[in-house]
DOVOVEX-891517 format. One record per atom (N, C-alpha, C, CB): residue number from 1; residue in three letters; x, y, z. Coordinates in steps of 0.2 Angstrom, whole numbers. Atoms other than C-alpha are relative to their C-alpha. Glycine has a CB too. Example, Ala and Ser with C-alpha at 12.3 -4.5 7.8 and 13.67 -1.06 7.14 Angstrom:
R:i:aa:px:py:pz
R:1:Ala:4:-6:0 .
R:1:Ala:62:-22:39 .
R:1:Ala:4:6:0 .
R:1:Ala:-5:0:6 .
R:2:Ser:-4:-6:-1 .
R:2:Ser:68:-5:36 .
R:2:Ser:-4:5:3 .
R:2:Ser:2:2:-7 .
END
This chain:
R:i:aa:px:py:pz
R:1:Met:-6:-3:-3 .
R:1:Met:-360:36:-306 .
R:1:Met:6:0:-5 .
R:1:Met:2:-4:6 .
R:2:Asn:-5:-1:5 .
R:2:Asn:-348:44:-318 .
R:2:Asn:3:6:1 .
R:2:Asn:-4:0:-7 .
R:3:Asp:-4:-6:-1 .
R:3:Asp:-336:58:-321 .
R:3:Asp:-4:6:0 .
R:3:Asp:5:1:-5 .
R:4:Leu:4:-6:0 .
R:4:Leu:-350:70:-324 .
R:4:Leu:-3:1:7 .
R:4:Leu:-6:-1:-5 .
R:5:Asp:3:0:-7 .
R:5:Asp:-357:66:-306 .
R:5:Asp:6:4:4 .
R:5:Asp:-1:-7:3 .
R:6:Leu:-6:-3:-4 .
R:6:Leu:-339:71:-299 .
R:6:Leu:0:8:-2 .
R:6:Leu:6:-4:-2 .
R:7:Lys:0:-7:2 .
R:7:Lys:-340:88:-309 .
R:7:Lys:-5:3:4 .
R:7:Lys:-1:1:-8 .
R:8:Glu:5:-4:-4 .
R:8:Glu:-356:92:-300 .
R:8:Glu:2:0:7 .
R:8:Glu:-7:-5:-1 .
R:9:Tyr:-3:-1:-7 .
R:9:Tyr:-348:88:-283 .
R:9:Tyr:5:5:0 .
R:9:Tyr:2:-7:2 .
R:10:Cys:-5:-5:0 .
R:10:Cys:-334:99:-288 .
R:10:Cys:-3:7:0 .
R:10:Cys:5:-1:-6 .
R:11:Met:4:-6:1 .
R:11:Met:-346:113:-293 .
R:11:Met:-3:2:7 .
R:11:Met:-5:0:-5 .
R:12:Gln:3:-1:-7 .
R:12:Gln:-355:111:-276 .
R:12:Gln:5:2:5 .
R:12:Gln:-4:-7:2 .
R:13:Ala:-5:-2:-5 .
R:13:Ala:-339:112:-266 .
R:13:Ala:2:7:-1 .
R:13:Ala:6:-5:-1 .
R:14:Val:-1:-7:2 .
R:14:Val:-335:128:-275 .
R:14:Val:-5:5:3 .
R:14:Val:2:1:-7 .
R:15:Glu:6:-4:-3 .
R:15:Glu:-352:135:-271 .
R:15:Glu:0:1:7 .
R:15:Glu:-7:-3:-3 .
R:16:Arg:1:1:-7 .
R:16:Arg:-350:130:-253 .
R:16:Arg:7:2:3 .
R:16:Arg:-2:-7:2 .
R:17:Gly:-5:-3:-3 .
R:17:Gly:-333:138:-250 .
R:17:Gly:7:-2:-2 .
R:17:Gly:0:-3:7 .
R:18:Ala:-6:2:3 .
R:18:Ala:-319:129:-260 .
R:18:Ala:2:5:-5 .
R:18:Ala:0:-7:-3 .
R:19:Thr:-2:-4:5 .
R:19:Thr:-309:140:-271 .
R:19:Thr:0:-3:-7 .
R:19:Thr:7:3:1 .
R:20:His:0:4:5 .
R:20:His:-306:126:-283 .
R:20:His:-1:-7:2 .
R:20:His:7:0:-4 .
R:21:Ala:1:7:-2 .
R:21:Ala:-311:108:-284 .
R:21:Ala:1:-4:-7 .
R:21:Ala:-7:-2:3 .
R:22:Lys:-2:3:6 .
R:22:Lys:-304:96:-297 .
R:22:Lys:1:-8:0 .
R:22:Lys:7:2:-3 .
R:23:Gln:0:7:0 .
R:23:Gln:-306:77:-301 .
R:23:Gln:8:-1:-2 .
R:23:Gln:-5:-3:-5 .
R:24:Ile:-6:2:2 .
R:24:Ile:-289:69:-301 .
R:24:Ile:1:-8:0 .
R:24:Ile:5:3:5 .
R:25:His:-2:7:-1 .
R:25:His:-281:52:-302 .
R:25:His:4:-2:6 .
R:25:His:3:-3:-7 .
R:26:Pro:-4:2:-6 .
R:26:Pro:-275:44:-286 .
R:26:Pro:8:-1:-1 .
R:26:Pro:-3:-6:4 .
R:27:Thr:-7:1:1 .
R:27:Thr:-258:40:-294 .
R:27:Thr:4:6:0 .
R:27:Thr:1:-4:-7 .
R:28:Thr:-4:-7:0 .
R:28:Thr:-254:59:-294 .
R:28:Thr:1:2:7 .
R:28:Thr:-4:5:-4 .
R:29:Val:-1:-2:-7 .
R:29:Val:-255:59:-275 .
R:29:Val:6:-4:2 .
R:29:Val:-7:-3:4 .
R:30:Ile:-6:2:-2 .
R:30:Ile:-238:57:-268 .
R:30:Ile:1:-1:7 .
R:30:Ile:6:5:-2 .
R:31:Thr:-1:2:-7 .
R:31:Thr:-234:48:-252 .
R:31:Thr:8:0:1 .
R:31:Thr:-4:-6:3 .
R:32:Glu:-7:0:-2 .
R:32:Glu:-217:50:-243 .
R:32:Glu:1:-1:7 .
R:32:Glu:4:7:-3 .
R:33:Pro:-1:1:-8 .
R:33:Pro:-210:44:-226 .
R:33:Pro:2:7:3 .
R:33:Pro:5:-5:1 .
R:34:Trp:-3:-6:-3 .
R:34:Trp:-202:61:-223 .
R:34:Trp:-6:5:3 .
R:34:Trp:4:4:-4 .
R:35:Val:5:-5:-2 .
R:35:Val:-219:70:-222 .
R:35:Val:-2:-1:8 .
R:35:Val:-6:-2:-4 .
R:36:Arg:2:1:-7 .
R:36:Arg:-224:61:-205 .
R:36:Arg:6:2:5 .
R:36:Arg:-2:-7:1 .
R:37:Leu:-5:-3:-5 .
R:37:Leu:-207:66:-198 .
R:37:Leu:-1:7:1 .
R:37:Leu:7:-2:-4 .
R:38:Lys:1:-7:-1 .
R:38:Lys:-211:84:-201 .
R:38:Lys:-6:1:5 .
R:38:Lys:-3:3:-7 .
R:39:Cys:5:0:-6 .
R:39:Cys:-227:80:-190 .
R:39:Cys:3:-1:6 .
R:39:Cys:-6:-5:-2 .
R:40:Arg:-3:2:-6 .
R:40:Arg:-217:72:-177 .
R:40:Arg:5:5:3 .
R:40:Arg:4:-7:-1 .
R:41:Phe:-5:-4:-2 .
R:41:Phe:-203:84:-177 .
R:41:Phe:-1:7:-3 .
R:41:Phe:8:-2:-2 .
R:42:Gly:2:-7:2 .
R:42:Gly:-211:101:-179 .
R:42:Gly:-7:2:1 .
R:42:Gly:1:0:-7 .
R:43:Cys:7:-1:-1 .
R:43:Cys:-229:100:-175 .
R:43:Cys:-2:-1:8 .
R:43:Cys:-5:-3:-4 .
R:44:Pro:2:1:-7 .
R:44:Pro:-235:103:-157 .
R:44:Pro:-6:-5:1 .
R:44:Pro:-2:6:3 .
R:45:Ser:5:4:-1 .
R:45:Ser:-250:92:-160 .
R:45:Ser:1:-7:-1 .
R:45:Ser:-6:2:-6 .
R:46:Tyr:-2:7:1 .
R:46:Tyr:-240:76:-164 .
R:46:Tyr:-2:-4:7 .
R:46:Tyr:7:0:-1 .
R:47:Asp:2:5:-5 .
R:47:Asp:-247:61:-154 .
R:47:Asp:-5:3:6 .
R:47:Asp:6:-2:4 .
R:48:Arg:4:-3:-5 .
R:48:Arg:-260:73:-145 .
R:48:Arg:-7:-1:-2 .
R:48:Arg:1:7:1 .
R:49:Gly:7:1:3 .
R:49:Gly:-275:68:-156 .
R:49:Gly:-1:-6:-4 .
R:49:Gly:-2:6:-4 .
R:50:Tyr:2:6:4 .
R:50:Tyr:-284:54:-165 .
R:50:Tyr:2:1:-7 .
R:50:Tyr:-7:-2:1 .
R:51:Cys:-1:-1:8 .
R:51:Cys:-281:62:-182 .
R:51:Cys:7:2:-1 .
R:51:Cys:-5:6:-2 .
R:52:Cys:-7:-2:1 .
R:52:Cys:-263:65:-179 .
R:52:Cys:5:-6:0 .
R:52:Cys:3:5:5 .
R:53:Pro:-5:5:-1 .
R:53:Pro:-248:53:-181 .
R:53:Pro:2:-1:7 .
R:53:Pro:6:0:-4 .
R:54:Pro:-1:6:3 .
R:54:Pro:-244:40:-174 .
R:54:Pro:-7:-4:-1 .
R:54:Pro:5:-4:3 .
R:55:His:6:4:0 .
R:55:His:-263:36:-174 .
R:55:His:-4:0:-7 .
R:55:His:-5:4:5 .
R:56:Thr:2:-1:7 .
R:56:Thr:-265:39:-193 .
R:56:Thr:3:-6:-4 .
R:56:Thr:0:7:-3 .
R:57:Pro:-3:4:5 .
R:57:Pro:-261:28:-208 .
R:57:Pro:7:2:-1 .
R:57:Pro:-4:-1:-6 .
R:58:Thr:-7:-2:2 .
R:58:Thr:-242:27:-212 .
R:58:Thr:0:1:-7 .
R:58:Thr:5:-6:2 .
R:59:Pro:0:-2:7 .
R:59:Pro:-237:33:-229 .
R:59:Pro:-1:-7:-4 .
R:59:Pro:7:3:-2 .
R:60:Glu:1:7:4 .
R:60:Glu:-236:14:-235 .
R:60:Glu:-7:-2:0 .
R:60:Glu:5:-5:4 .
R:61:Gln:7:2:0 .
R:61:Gln:-253:11:-229 .
R:61:Gln:-5:5:-4 .
R:61:Gln:-3:0:8 .
R:62:Met:3:-5:4 .
R:62:Met:-259:27:-237 .
R:62:Met:0:-2:-7 .
R:62:Met:2:7:2 .
R:63:Arg:-1:2:7 .
R:63:Arg:-251:22:-253 .
R:63:Arg:-4:-6:-2 .
R:63:Arg:7:-1:-2 .
R:64:Ala:4:6:2 .
R:64:Ala:-259:5:-253 .
R:64:Ala:-8:2:0 .
R:64:Ala:1:-5:6 .
R:65:Thr:7:-2:0 .
R:65:Thr:-276:13:-249 .
R:65:Thr:-1:4:-7 .
R:65:Thr:-2:5:6 .
R:66:Leu:1:-4:7 .
R:66:Leu:-274:26:-264 .
R:66:Leu:0:-5:-6 .
R:66:Leu:6:5:0 .
R:67:Asp:0:5:5 .
R:67:Asp:-270:11:-275 .
R:67:Asp:-6:-4:-1 .
R:67:Asp:6:-4:1 .
R:68:Thr:6:4:0 .
R:68:Thr:-287:4:-272 .
R:68:Thr:-5:5:-4 .
R:68:Thr:-2:-3:6 .
R:69:Tyr:4:-5:3 .
R:69:Tyr:-295:20:-280 .
R:69:Tyr:2:1:-7 .
R:69:Tyr:-1:6:5 .
R:70:His:-1:-3:7 .
R:70:His:-297:26:-298 .
R:70:His:-2:7:-1 .
R:70:His:-4:-4:-4 .
R:71:Arg:2:-7:0 .
R:71:Arg:-304:43:-294 .
R:71:Arg:0:3:6 .
R:71:Arg:-7:1:-4 .
R:72:Ala:0:-4:-6 .
R:72:Ala:-302:57:-282 .
R:72:Ala:-2:7:-2 .
R:72:Ala:7:-1:4 .
R:73:Ile:1:-7:1 .
R:73:Ile:-306:75:-280 .
R:73:Ile:5:4:5 .
R:73:Ile:-7:3:2 .
R:74:Leu:-4:-4:-4 .
R:74:Leu:-293:88:-274 .
R:74:Leu:-3:7:1 .
R:74:Leu:7:1:-4 .
R:75:Phe:3:-6:-2 .
R:75:Phe:-300:103:-265 .
R:75:Phe:5:5:2 .
R:75:Phe:-6:-1:5 .
R:76:His:-5:-6:-1 .
R:76:His:-291:120:-264 .
R:76:His:-4:6:3 .
R:76:His:4:2:-6 .
R:77:Met:3:-6:-3 .
R:77:Met:-296:134:-253 .
R:77:Met:6:6:2 .
R:77:Met:-4:-1:7 .
R:78:Glu:-4:-6:-2 .
R:78:Glu:-287:151:-252 .
R:78:Glu:-2:3:6 .
R:78:Glu:1:5:-6 .
R:79:Ala:2:-2:-6 .
R:79:Ala:-287:157:-235 .
R:79:Ala:4:6:2 .
R:79:Ala:1:-5:6 .
R:80:Pro:-4:-6:-2 .
R:80:Pro:-281:175:-233 .
R:80:Pro:0:2:8 .
R:80:Pro:-2:7:-4 .
R:81:Glu:0:-2:-7 .
R:81:Glu:-276:182:-216 .
R:81:Glu:-7:4:2 .
R:81:Glu:6:4:2 .
R:82:Ala:6:-3:-2 .
R:82:Ala:-292:187:-207 .
R:82:Ala:-2:-2:7 .
R:82:Ala:-6:-1:-5 .
R:83:Pro:2:2:-7 .
R:83:Pro:-299:187:-189 .
R:83:Pro:-4:-7:1 .
R:83:Pro:-3:5:4 .
R:84:Asp:4:6:0 .
R:84:Asp:-311:173:-194 .
R:84:Asp:3:-6:-4 .
R:84:Asp:-7:2:-2 .
R:85:Arg:-3:5:4 .
R:85:Arg:-299:162:-203 .
R:85:Arg:-1:-7:3 .
R:85:Arg:8:1:-1 .
R:86:Gly:1:6:-4 .
R:86:Gly:-300:148:-190 .
R:86:Gly:-7:-2:-1 .
R:86:Gly:2:0:7 .
R:87:Lys:7:2:0 .
R:87:Lys:-319:148:-191 .
R:87:Lys:-1:-2:-8 .
R:87:Lys:-5:6:1 .
R:88:Arg:1:2:7 .
R:88:Arg:-318:148:-210 .
R:88:Arg:3:-7:-2 .
R:88:Arg:4:5:-5 .
R:89:Phe:-3:7:0 .
R:89:Phe:-307:132:-209 .
R:89:Phe:-5:-5:2 .
R:89:Phe:7:0:4 .
R:90:Lys:5:4:-3 .
R:90:Lys:-319:124:-198 .
R:90:Lys:-6:-1:-4 .
R:90:Lys:-2:2:7 .
R:91:Lys:6:0:4 .
R:91:Lys:-334:128:-209 .
R:91:Lys:2:-4:-6 .
R:91:Lys:-3:7:-2 .
R:92:Tyr:-2:3:6 .
R:92:Tyr:-324:122:-224 .
R:92:Tyr:1:-8:1 .
R:92:Tyr:7:3:-3 .
R:93:Phe:-1:8:-2 .
R:93:Phe:-319:105:-216 .
R:93:Phe:-7:-3:1 .
R:93:Phe:4:0:6 .
R:94:Glu:6:2:-1 .
R:94:Glu:-337:103:-210 .
R:94:Glu:-4:-1:-7 .
R:94:Glu:-4:4:4 .
R:95:Met:3:0:6 .
R:95:Met:-343:106:-228 .
R:95:Met:3:-7:-4 .
R:95:Met:1:6:-4 .
R:96:Leu:-3:5:4 .
R:96:Leu:-331:93:-235 .
R:96:Leu:-2:-7:4 .
R:96:Leu:8:0:1 .
R:97:Thr:2:7:-3 .
R:97:Thr:-336:79:-222 .
R:97:Thr:-7:-1:-1 .
R:97:Thr:1:0:8 .
R:98:Asp:7:1:2 .
R:98:Asp:-354:83:-226 .
R:98:Asp:-1:-2:-7 .
R:98:Asp:-4:7:1 .
R:99:Leu:0:2:7 .
R:99:Leu:-350:81:-244 .
R:99:Leu:2:-7:-1 .
R:99:Leu:5:4:-4 .
R:100:Glu:-2:8:0 .
R:100:Glu:-342:64:-241 .
R:100:Glu:-6:-4:2 .
R:100:Glu:5:-1:6 .
R:101:Gly:6:3:-2 .
R:101:Gly:-358:59:-232 .
R:101:Gly:-6:0:-6 .
R:101:Gly:-4:3:6 .
R:102:Glu:5:0:6 .
R:102:Glu:-369:65:-247 .
R:102:Glu:2:-5:-6 .
R:102:Glu:0:7:-3 .
R:103:Met:-2:4:5 .
R:103:Met:-358:56:-259 .
R:103:Met:-1:-8:2 .
R:103:Met:8:1:-1 .
R:104:Phe:1:7:-2 .
R:104:Phe:-359:40:-249 .
R:104:Phe:-8:-2:-1 .
R:104:Phe:1:-1:8 .
R:105:Lys:7:2:1 .
R:105:Lys:-378:41:-249 .
R:105:Lys:-2:0:-8 .
R:105:Lys:-4:6:3 .
R:106:Asp:1:0:7 .
R:106:Asp:-377:44:-268 .
R:106:Asp:3:-6:-3 .
R:106:Asp:3:6:-3 .
R:107:Gly:-2:6:3 .
R:107:Gly:-369:27:-270 .
R:107:Gly:8:0:0 .
R:107:Gly:-2:-1:-7 .
R:108:Tyr:-8:0:-1 .
R:108:Tyr:-350:32:-268 .
R:108:Tyr:2:-3:7 .
R:108:Tyr:3:7:-2 .
R:109:Tyr:-1:3:-7 .
R:109:Tyr:-348:20:-253 .
R:109:Tyr:7:0:2 .
R:109:Tyr:-3:-7:0 .
R:110:Lys:-7:-1:-3 .
R:110:Lys:-329:22:-253 .
R:110:Lys:2:7:1 .
R:110:Lys:4:-4:-6 .
R:111:Ala:-1:-7:-1 .
R:111:Ala:-330:41:-252 .
R:111:Ala:4:1:7 .
R:111:Ala:-6:4:-1 .
R:112:Leu:-4:-1:-6 .
R:112:Leu:-317:46:-239 .
R:112:Leu:4:7:-1 .
R:112:Leu:4:-6:2 .
R:113:Val:-4:-7:1 .
R:113:Val:-310:64:-236 .
R:113:Val:6:0:5 .
R:113:Val:-5:6:1 .
R:114:Phe:-6:-2:-4 .
R:114:Phe:-293:69:-229 .
R:114:Phe:0:7:0 .
R:114:Phe:6:-4:-3 .
R:115:Leu:0:-7:-1 .
R:115:Leu:-292:86:-222 .
R:115:Leu:7:3:0 .
R:115:Leu:-4:2:6 .
R:116:Ala:-6:-3:-1 .
R:116:Ala:-278:98:-218 .
R:116:Ala:2:2:7 .
R:116:Ala:0:7:-5 .
R:117:Gly:-2:-2:-7 .
R:117:Gly:-268:101:-202 .
R:117:Gly:-3:-4:5 .
R:117:Gly:-2:8:1 .
R:118:Pro:2:4:-6 .
R:118:Pro:-272:95:-185 .
R:118:Pro:-8:2:1 .
R:118:Pro:3:2:6 .
R:119:Cys:7:0:-1 .
R:119:Cys:-290:92:-180 .
R:119:Cys:-1:6:5 .
R:119:Cys:-3:-7:2 .
R:120:Phe:1:-5:-5 .
R:120:Phe:-298:106:-171 .
R:120:Phe:-8:0:2 .
R:120:Phe:2:7:-2 .
R:121:Leu:7:0:-2 .
R:121:Leu:-316:100:-167 .
R:121:Leu:-1:1:7 .
R:121:Leu:-2:-7:-3 .
R:122:Cys:0:0:-7 .
R:122:Cys:-312:99:-149 .
R:122:Cys:5:5:2 .
R:122:Cys:0:-7:4 .
R:123:Lys:-6:-4:-3 .
R:123:Lys:-302:112:-138 .
R:123:Lys:5:-5:2 .
R:123:Lys:-3:4:5 .
R:124:Asp:-5:5:-2 .
R:124:Asp:-294:97:-130 .
R:124:Asp:-2:-7:-2 .
R:124:Asp:0:0:8 .
R:125:Cys:2:7:2 .
R:125:Cys:-294:80:-138 .
R:125:Cys:-1:-5:5 .
R:125:Cys:6:-2:-5 .
R:126:Ala:1:5:-5 .
R:126:Ala:-300:65:-128 .
R:126:Ala:5:-5:0 .
R:126:Ala:-7:-3:-1 .
R:127:Arg:-5:6:1 .
R:127:Arg:-285:54:-134 .
R:127:Arg:4:0:6 .
R:127:Arg:3:1:-6 .
R:128:Pro:-5:1:-6 .
R:128:Pro:-273:59:-120 .
R:128:Pro:-3:-3:6 .
R:128:Pro:3:7:1 .
R:129:Gln:4:3:-6 .
R:129:Gln:-286:54:-107 .
R:129:Gln:-2:-8:-2 .
R:129:Gln:-6:4:2 .
R:130:Gly:2:7:2 .
R:130:Gly:-289:37:-117 .
R:130:Gly:-7:0:-1 .
R:130:Gly:2:-4:5 .
R:131:Asp:7:0:1 .
R:131:Asp:-307:42:-120 .
R:131:Asp:-1:0:-8 .
R:131:Asp:-4:6:3 .
R:132:Pro:1:1:7 .
R:132:Pro:-315:39:-137 .
R:132:Pro:-1:7:-3 .
R:132:Pro:-7:-4:-1 .
R:133:Cys:1:-6:4 .
R:133:Cys:-316:53:-150 .
R:133:Cys:-7:3:1 .
R:133:Cys:2:0:-7 .
R:134:Asn:6:-4:-1 .
R:134:Asn:-330:66:-146 .
R:134:Asn:-4:1:-7 .
R:134:Asn:1:6:3 .
R:135:Phe:3:-1:7 .
R:135:Phe:-333:68:-165 .
R:135:Phe:2:-5:-5 .
R:135:Phe:2:7:-2 .
R:136:Gly:-2:6:4 .
R:136:Gly:-329:51:-172 .
R:136:Gly:-3:0:-7 .
R:136:Gly:-1:-6:3 .
R:137:Gly:4:0:6 .
R:137:Gly:-342:54:-186 .
R:137:Gly:2:6:-5 .
R:137:Gly:-7:0:1 .
R:138:Arg:-2:-6:3 .
R:138:Arg:-334:70:-191 .
R:138:Arg:8:1:-1 .
R:138:Arg:-3:6:3 .
R:139:Ala:-8:-1:0 .
R:139:Ala:-315:69:-187 .
R:139:Ala:3:-4:-6 .
R:139:Ala:2:-2:7 .
R:140:Arg:-3:3:6 .
R:140:Arg:-304:65:-202 .
R:140:Arg:8:2:1 .
R:140:Arg:-3:2:-7 .
R:141:Pro:-7:-2:0 .
R:141:Pro:-285:65:-203 .
R:141:Pro:2:4:-6 .
R:141:Pro:5:-7:0 .
R:142:Ser:-2:-4:5 .
R:142:Ser:-276:77:-213 .
R:142:Ser:4:-4:-5 .
R:142:Ser:5:6:2 .
R:143:Met:-4:4:5 .
R:143:Met:-267:72:-229 .
R:143:Met:7:-1:2 .
R:143:Met:0:5:-7 .
R:144:Glu:-7:0:-3 .
R:144:Glu:-250:76:-221 .
R:144:Glu:1:-5:5 .
R:144:Glu:3:7:2 .
R:145:Ala:0:5:-5 .
R:145:Ala:-254:65:-206 .
R:145:Ala:1:-7:-2 .
R:145:Ala:-6:1:5 .
R:146:Cys:0:6:3 .
R:146:Cys:-255:51:-218 .
R:146:Cys:6:-1:-5 .
R:146:Cys:-7:-2:-3 .
R:147:Gly:-6:1:4 .
R:147:Gly:-239:54:-226 .
R:147:Gly:0:3:-8 .
R:147:Gly:2:-7:-1 .
R:148:Ile:1:-2:7 .
R:148:Ile:-246:63:-242 .
R:148:Ile:4:7:0 .
R:148:Ile:-7:2:-1 .
R:149:Asp:-3:-6:2 .
R:149:Asp:-234:76:-249 .
R:149:Asp:-5:5:-4 .
R:149:Asp:7:-1:-5 .
R:150:Val:5:-5:2 .
R:150:Val:-247:90:-251 .
R:150:Val:3:5:-6 .
R:150:Val:-3:4:5 .
R:151:Tyr:-3:-5:5 .
R:151:Tyr:-235:102:-261 .
R:151:Tyr:1:-4:-6 .
R:151:Tyr:7:2:3 .
R:152:Gln:-1:3:6 .
R:152:Gln:-230:89:-274 .
R:152:Gln:-7:-2:-3 .
R:152:Gln:4:-6:1 .
R:153:Thr:7:2:2 .
R:153:Thr:-248:82:-275 .
R:153:Thr:-4:6:-3 .
R:153:Thr:-4:-3:5 .
R:154:Ala:3:-6:3 .
R:154:Ala:-255:100:-278 .
R:154:Ala:3:2:-7 .
R:154:Ala:0:6:5 .
R:155:Arg:-3:-2:6 .
R:155:Arg:-242:104:-291 .
R:155:Arg:-1:-5:-5 .
R:155:Arg:8:0:1 .
R:156:Asn:1:5:5 .
R:156:Asn:-244:87:-300 .
R:156:Asn:-7:1:-3 .
R:156:Asn:0:-7:3 .
R:157:Asn:6:-1:3 .
R:157:Asn:-262:93:-303 .
R:157:Asn:-2:7:-2 .
R:157:Asn:-5:-3:6 .
R:158:Gly:1:-6:3 .
R:158:Gly:-259:110:-309 .
R:158:Gly:-2:6:5 .
R:158:Gly:-5:0:-5 .
R:159:Phe:2:-5:-5 .
R:159:Phe:-262:119:-292 .
R:159:Phe:6:4:2 .
R:159:Phe:-4:-3:6 .
R:160:Phe:-5:-4:-2 .
R:160:Phe:-252:133:-285 .
R:160:Phe:1:-1:8 .
R:160:Phe:-1:8:-1 .
R:161:Ile:-1:0:-7 .
R:161:Ile:-244:131:-268 .
R:161:Ile:8:1:1 .
R:161:Ile:-1:-7:3 .
R:162:Glu:-7:-1:-2 .
R:162:Glu:-228:138:-260 .
R:162:Glu:0:1:8 .
R:162:Glu:2:7:-3 .
R:163:Thr:-1:-1:-8 .
R:163:Thr:-221:139:-242 .
R:163:Thr:-1:7:1 .
R:163:Thr:7:-3:2 .
R:164:Leu:1:-7:-2 .
R:164:Leu:-225:154:-233 .
R:164:Leu:5:3:5 .
R:164:Leu:-7:1:4 .
R:165:Ser:-5:-2:-4 .
R:165:Ser:-213:165:-224 .
R:165:Ser:-3:4:6 .
R:165:Ser:4:5:-3 .
R:166:Glu:3:-4:-5 .
R:166:Glu:-226:174:-213 .
R:166:Glu:-7:-3:1 .
R:166:Glu:-1:7:-1 .
R:167:Lys:6:3:-2 .
R:167:Lys:-242:167:-204 .
R:167:Lys:-6:5:-3 .
R:167:Lys:-2:-1:7 .
R:168:Thr:5:-5:2 .
R:168:Thr:-251:183:-211 .
R:168:Thr:-1:-1:-8 .
R:168:Thr:2:7:2 .
R:169:Gln:1:1:7 .
R:169:Gln:-249:177:-229 .
R:169:Gln:-6:-4:-2 .
R:169:Gln:6:-3:-3 .
R:170:Thr:5:4:2 .
R:170:Thr:-263:169:-239 .
R:170:Thr:2:-7:0 .
R:170:Thr:-3:2:-7 .
R:171:Gln:-2:8:0 .
R:171:Gln:-263:150:-235 .
R:171:Gln:-4:-3:-6 .
R:171:Gln:-2:-3:6 .
R:172:Asn:3:4:5 .
R:172:Asn:-267:138:-249 .
R:172:Asn:-1:-7:3 .
R:172:Asn:4:-1:-7 .
R:173:Val:2:6:-4 .
R:173:Val:-276:124:-240 .
R:173:Val:-3:-6:-5 .
R:173:Val:-5:1:5 .
R:174:Tyr:2:5:4 .
R:174:Tyr:-278:107:-249 .
R:174:Tyr:-3:-6:4 .
R:174:Tyr:5:-3:-5 .
R:175:Cys:3:6:-3 .
R:175:Cys:-290:92:-245 .
R:175:Cys:-1:-5:-6 .
R:175:Cys:-6:2:4 .
R:176:Leu:0:5:5 .
R:176:Leu:-292:76:-254 .
R:176:Leu:-6:-5:2 .
R:176:Leu:6:-4:0 .
R:177:Met:6:4:0 .
R:177:Met:-308:66:-257 .
R:177:Met:1:-6:-4 .
R:177:Met:-7:3:-1 .
R:178:Leu:-1:6:4 .
R:178:Leu:-305:48:-262 .
R:178:Leu:-7:-2:-2 .
R:178:Leu:4:-6:4 .
R:179:Val:7:1:2 .
R:179:Val:-321:43:-272 .
R:179:Val:-1:-7:-2 .
R:179:Val:-1:4:-6 .
R:180:Asp:2:6:3 .
R:180:Asp:-322:28:-283 .
R:180:Asp:-7:-2:0 .
R:180:Asp:4:-6:2 .
END
């Protein structure tokens, strides 16, 4: 298990839908308390799902977790406006959780992926009814739900990201795989 292995996983991710994938050091991942405030005061999914705050790690817990890793992969997908953009997101997120499982089987037992945005595996999350997650094996929190400043993290690693003024603009979606 070495850096060459991680390059192969990066290439696989690009072949399977990522625009870019790059090995990074977890110290370049920025956590900030204000990020979860943006979830709480601005996102209609707040407290409505198991993958959204307050049911996700706090920025402090996330930083502590990041500090136990030495290697990670940052995935980027450009998502232009298209009628099937939501389906592309779902397929991309499924690919990343599958990749996490493959890495685990290959000996990277600490592999753990963080996705982007609210979970949309179910039309209606089971959490408000107090029922267990219907997709516990596939559901993952987003980077931002755990207090990761996605913009600064992407920039720290040489990726492009800007705020959008229109939903019709191309989105730059980032996901993070902790590896070690």
